[in-house]
VMD Tcl script that draws the C-alpha trace (Angstrom):
set ca {
  {-67.64 -33.37 7.84}
  {-64.90 -35.74 8.80}
  {-65.22 -39.49 8.54}
  {-63.02 -42.51 9.09}
  {-63.09 -45.17 6.43}
  {-62.40 -48.84 6.88}
  {-60.69 -49.85 3.65}
  {-59.57 -53.29 2.45}
  {-56.41 -53.00 0.35}
  {-56.78 -56.49 -1.09}
  {-60.37 -56.04 -2.29}
  {-59.83 -52.34 -3.13}
  {-63.15 -51.66 -1.42}
  {-64.48 -49.37 1.30}
  {-66.04 -51.56 3.99}
  {-67.54 -48.71 5.96}
  {-67.50 -44.97 6.56}
  {-68.10 -43.67 10.07}
  {-68.54 -40.12 11.39}
  {-65.74 -39.03 13.74}
  {-68.27 -37.18 15.88}
  {-70.04 -40.42 16.86}
  {-67.37 -43.11 16.43}
  {-64.02 -42.76 18.19}
  {-60.99 -45.00 17.55}
  {-62.05 -47.62 20.08}
  {-65.51 -48.02 18.56}
  {-64.05 -48.33 15.06}
  {-61.59 -51.00 16.20}
  {-64.48 -52.84 17.81}
  {-66.41 -52.67 14.51}
  {-63.45 -54.13 12.65}
  {-63.26 -57.02 15.10}
  {-66.98 -57.75 14.92}
  {-68.45 -56.68 11.57}
  {-65.41 -56.95 9.29}
  {-63.66 -59.90 10.93}
  {-63.95 -62.08 7.80}
  {-61.54 -59.80 5.96}
  {-59.07 -59.85 8.85}
  {-59.28 -63.64 9.21}
  {-58.72 -64.08 5.48}
  {-55.42 -62.23 5.81}
  {-56.57 -59.07 4.06}
  {-54.91 -55.74 4.84}
  {-57.58 -53.58 6.52}
  {-56.74 -49.90 7.04}
  {-58.42 -47.04 8.85}
  {-58.05 -43.78 7.01}
  {-59.45 -40.29 7.37}
  {-61.93 -39.01 4.81}
  {-63.16 -35.44 4.64}
  {-66.37 -34.73 2.76}
  {-66.44 -31.40 0.93}
  {-69.53 -29.62 -0.25}
}
mol new
graphics top color blue
foreach p $ca { graphics top sphere $p radius 0.5 }
foreach p [lrange $ca 0 end-1] q [lrange $ca 1 end] { graphics top cylinder $p $q radius 0.2 }
display resetview
């Protein structure tokens, strides 16, 4: 399964992991603006990266 992770480089923490099948790029950007806006407003570096889960 493939996921996209929202990762904060300053906190060194994964803020969320979302399935590519259900969340496209636009939905993930919307999530960053709504749910993770405190990190962005604080000046933290928030990245979207691909994560592939192996069995």
